[in-house]
C-alpha positions in Angstrom: 90.0 93.8 138.8 88.4 90.5 137.9 84.8 89.5 138.7 86.1 86.8 141.0 87.8 89.4 143.2 84.7 91.6 143.3 82.4 88.8 144.5 84.8 87.4 146.9 85.7 83.8 147.9 82.5 83.2 149.9 80.3 83.9 146.9 82.2 81.5 144.8 81.9 78.8 147.4 78.2 79.4 147.8 77.7 79.3 144.0 79.7 76.0 143.8 77.6 74.6 146.6 74.4 75.6 144.8 75.5 74.0 141.6 76.4 70.8 143.4 72.9 70.7 145.0 71.2 71.4 141.7 73.3 68.6 140.0 71.9 66.1 142.5 68.4 66.5 141.0 65.2 66.6 143.0 66.2 63.7 145.3 63.9 61.2 143.6 66.7 58.9 142.4 67.9 56.4 144.9 71.3 54.7 144.9 71.7 51.0 144.3 74.4 48.5 144.8 76.9 48.4 142.0 76.1 46.1 139.1 78.1 42.9 138.6 80.7 42.9 135.8 78.5 40.8 133.6 74.7 40.5 133.7 72.9 37.3 133.4 75.8 35.5 135.0 76.3 34.3 138.6 76.7 37.0 141.2 80.4 37.4 142.1 81.4 35.5 145.1 82.3 37.7 148.1 86.0 38.1 148.5 87.5 37.8 151.9 88.3 41.2 153.4 87.1 43.1 150.5 84.0 45.2 151.0 81.4 46.0 148.3 81.3 49.7 147.4 78.6 51.7 149.1 75.4 52.6 147.2 76.0 55.6 144.9 79.8 55.2 144.8 79.6 54.1 141.2 80.0 57.0 138.8 76.8 57.8 137.0 76.1 60.2 134.2 73.5 62.7 135.2 70.3 62.6 133.2 70.0 65.7 131.0 67.3 68.0 132.2 64.4 68.3 129.7 62.1 71.3 130.1 58.8 70.2 131.7 60.0 66.8 132.6 61.2 65.2 135.9 64.1 62.8 136.2 62.8 59.4 137.5 66.2 57.9 138.1 69.8 58.7 137.2 71.5 57.1 134.3 73.4 53.9 135.2 72.7 50.2 136.0 70.0 49.5 138.6 68.8 46.2 140.2 65.0 46.0 140.1 61.9 43.9 139.8 59.9 44.8 136.7 56.3 45.2 137.8 54.6 46.3 134.6 55.4 46.8 130.9 53.2 49.2 128.9 53.2 50.7 125.5 56.7 52.1 125.4 57.2 52.1 129.2 58.4 49.9 132.0 57.6 50.1 135.7 60.2 49.0 138.1 60.6 48.4 141.8 64.1 49.5 142.7 66.0 47.3 145.2 69.5 47.0 146.7 71.5 43.9 145.7 74.1 43.4 148.4 77.0 41.0 148.3 80.1 40.4 150.4 80.7 42.3 153.7 77.8 44.7 153.1 75.4 41.8 152.7 76.7 40.2 155.9 76.5 43.4 158.0 72.9 44.0 156.7 71.9 40.4 157.4 73.2 40.6 161.0 71.5 43.9 161.5 68.1 42.6 160.3 68.3 39.1 161.7 70.4 39.4 164.9 68.9 36.2 166.5 69.5 34.0 163.4 71.8 31.1 163.8 73.1 31.9 160.3 75.7 34.7 160.5 75.6 35.3 156.8 72.8 35.5 154.3 71.9 32.3 152.3 74.0 32.1 149.1 76.0 35.2 150.2 73.7 37.9 148.8 70.8 39.9 150.2 68.1 41.8 148.3 66.8 44.7 150.3 63.5 46.2 149.2 62.5 48.7 151.8 61.0 51.3 149.5 57.6 50.5 148.0 57.9 53.3 145.4 57.5 52.2 141.7 59.1 54.1 138.9 57.9 54.2 135.3 60.4 54.9 132.6 60.3 55.0 128.8 62.0 52.1 127.0 63.8 52.3 123.6 62.3 50.7 120.6 63.7 47.1 120.1 64.7 46.9 123.8 67.1 44.0 124.4 65.9 41.7 127.2 68.1 38.7 128.1 67.2 36.1 130.6 68.6 32.8 131.8 67.2 29.6 130.3 66.2 27.7 133.4 67.4 24.2 132.3 70.8 25.1 130.7 71.6 28.5 132.3 72.2 29.8 128.8 71.5 33.5 128.1 68.5 33.9 125.8 67.0 37.0 124.2 63.3 37.2 124.9 62.4 40.8 124.1 59.6 42.8 125.7 57.1 39.9 125.3 59.3 37.6 127.4 59.8 40.3 130.0 56.0 40.5 130.5 56.0 36.8 131.5 58.5 37.5 134.3 56.8 40.5 136.0 57.5 41.0 139.7 59.4 37.8 140.5 62.6 38.0 138.5 65.5 40.3 139.5 66.9 42.3 136.6 69.6 44.9 136.0 68.2 47.8 134.1 70.5 50.1 132.2 69.2 53.6 131.9 70.7 56.1 129.5 69.3 59.6 128.9 66.3 58.7 131.0 65.3 55.6 129.0 65.8 51.9 129.7 68.2 50.6 127.0 69.1 47.1 128.3 67.5 44.6 130.6 69.5 41.6 131.9 68.4 38.9 134.4 70.5 38.4 137.5 71.4 34.8 138.3 70.2 33.8 141.8 71.0 30.4 143.2 
């Protein structure tokens, strides 16, 4: 008789459920709207009849657990305002960047008396959570921004990132718990 038969189907289901809950982490990571195909480019125009995926639908690689550490945010691409850059760290204010039908629904929910039935420029940034997250950054972090006059993409490094704290929307790519790429989001 195998172990599976001895513990029974209910124990297997409970074990699978426990593993699923454990894989979700401690609940500190929050889902964000999926990233556009290319950073530092105009946001994709909403397509008629096609809805943006819901937050968290994008597949993300779980951050490996490190003994004695706590996962700040899951690996993946996240829209955020950078609020501080320290010695080897970056502090971010995570937001939701909504486009398409999701942006329209959220706009109408938040502003039901508005004459406008859609958000200006067809996107909506939702920042309902005041929590800031500090993550380590890799050495030589690539930071690309838009050159205001020409809309060309320019590498500015961490020093250039410090000049844009709090007021520029970025997409941060996190791998193994560290920020590995920072790309500015074009906003009309």
